[in-house]
C-alpha positions, 0 to 999 in steps of 0.5 A: 522866881521860878517856884516848884510850885508852879505848874504842880496845881496839886502839891501848890493845894496842899501848901496853900491849905497849909498855908490858911491852917496856918492863918488860922492858928496864928489867928486864934492866938494858938502860935506865938511867935514860933510856934507849933508845925505842920509837916505833910506828906506830899509824895504823891503830888511828886512827879519826875521833873521834882526828883530829878530836881537837885539839892539846895541845901547840905545833907541833913541827918535826922538822928534815927532811921525812918526806914517806911520814908525812904524817897519820900517827900514832905512840906515842912515849916522851917524852923523858927517860923511864925505861923503868920508869915506861913500863911502868908509866904509859906515858899518862905516860911516853909521848904520841901524835903526830900528823904535819901535812901538811907532813911536817915538824912534828907536834903532840901529840893524847894524853894529855899534852902529853910531849915525845917522845924527842930522838931521834924525827927518826931513829925517824921518818925509818926509818918514812918508809923502811918506807912508802915500800918499803912494808913492814909493820913498824911498831915500832923499838926502841932498848935498850943490850944489854950484851953486843952492846954489848960486843961493838961494843968489838972492831973485827974484831967490826963488820967484815961480818957477823962479829958476825952469823956468830958469834951465828947459828953458838952456838944454832941457834934465833937463825939461825930468829927473827933470820934477817937478822943484824945490820947494823954502824953504825960509832960515830957521835952520838947523835940525829944526822941521820948516825945515822939515814942509816947506821941506813937504810942498815944496814936497806935492807941486808937487815938489821931489827937494826942494831948502833950500835957502843959505843952499841946496838941499833935494830931494828924488826919488825911490833909492839914485841914481835916487835922486842923479841924480836929483840934479845933472842935475839939477846943471848942468843946474846951471853951464850953466847959470853962464858959459853965465854969465860969458861970458858976456851975459844974456842967451836967454833959451829955449823958453816956446812954446819948453818947453812946447814941451818936455812935450807933447811928454816925458808925463811929469807931467808939 
């Protein structure tokens, strides 16, 4: 069977990268069963041949109107699909969708009618926000990093920038590679409009990575690998903190002066 990826080298590379990241999420234990989601705006890799493809699904409502997504295309992990399976067979466990002109509905165009994640409205709402502000970010990743989620079970770390400072202070690379830190969103029902709105507000407050209390992480970046890297680096810091606590002491962490020096030398935004 012919795939949309045939003869579309750039689109295939994007999907291959998603599959690679999906494998990492599973290997790290961050994607139990069908946990986690990945959505990538692939519009820039779509040509006239793909635009002419007919729908292979009914018209599905998004549940909201997203005016900046008119005519956009997304690769999305499928609902109830496992990351470990997406890693091996990305076009059997995900699909490419087209946002229709009403900006409130979509159709699946390839390869199979795999319906996207139930959290699609939340992901698309974030992508709509990113396009509206002219952001170059095209990928969103939601996953369940064990040590970062553990931190959110302590109310102290849910206070603004408390977790950011802690994680930055564990190892210099964290501030260098996650220079905006991590926004914190209190517990809300998964897949809810309220959670999507709170996530957008956190991103608007100048964060690329958002922690959902007792749930997981949502990250955005220019591509799926960059979004994964931010989560990976932040979780390494959480592991260092927990390792020190398990050894029986509170880690000193880097000082404010040391962290400011990193910001100055590397011209970081915070």
